[in-house]
C-alpha positions in Angstrom: 31.8 77.2 34.8 30.5 74.7 31.9 31.3 77.1 29.2 34.5 77.6 30.3 35.1 74.0 31.0 34.2 72.9 27.4 36.5 75.6 25.9 39.4 74.5 28.1 38.3 70.9 26.7 38.6 72.4 23.0 42.0 74.1 23.3 43.2 70.6 25.1 42.4 68.8 22.4 43.4 71.0 19.7 46.8 71.7 21.5 47.3 67.7 21.8 46.7 67.3 18.0 49.5 70.0 16.9 51.9 68.7 19.5 51.6 65.0 18.1 52.3 66.4 14.2 50.1 64.4 12.7 50.1 66.0 9.1 46.8 66.4 8.2 44.1 67.4 11.0 42.1 64.1 12.6 38.3 63.8 12.3 36.8 64.7 16.2 34.1 62.3 16.9 32.6 63.0 20.0 30.7 59.4 21.7 29.0 57.8 24.3 25.8 59.1 26.2 26.1 62.8 26.3 28.1 63.5 23.2 25.7 65.7 22.1 25.2 68.1 25.1 29.8 67.8 25.0 29.7 68.4 21.1 27.2 71.9 21.3 29.5 73.0 23.6 32.7 72.9 20.9 33.5 73.9 17.7 36.4 70.7 17.1 33.5 68.4 17.5 33.2 67.2 13.8 30.8 64.3 14.0 28.3 62.9 16.9 28.3 58.8 17.3 26.6 58.4 21.0 26.3 54.6 20.0 29.9 53.9 18.5 31.3 51.5 21.3 28.0 49.4 21.0 28.4 49.5 17.1 31.9 48.1 17.7 31.1 45.1 19.9 28.4 44.1 17.6 30.7 44.2 14.8 33.2 42.1 16.6 30.5 39.6 18.3 29.3 39.4 14.6 32.6 38.8 13.1 33.6 36.1 15.7 30.1 34.4 15.2 31.1 34.1 11.4 34.3 33.1 11.6 33.3 30.2 14.0 30.5 29.2 11.4 
């Protein structure tokens, strides 16, 4: 069942990208705590960044702090 879910997810992502007519294919990045697990079942994933959201929040906080100095 799990493998079927991953295959359907991959097909769905691919179809969505094609339907948008983006020209060049985007880089697909798996994020979050289960990113490594999920990316293992999907060929379409090109990068894994489990802490991407946290790094973004840290960056915004740092920029805000630097701005208010």
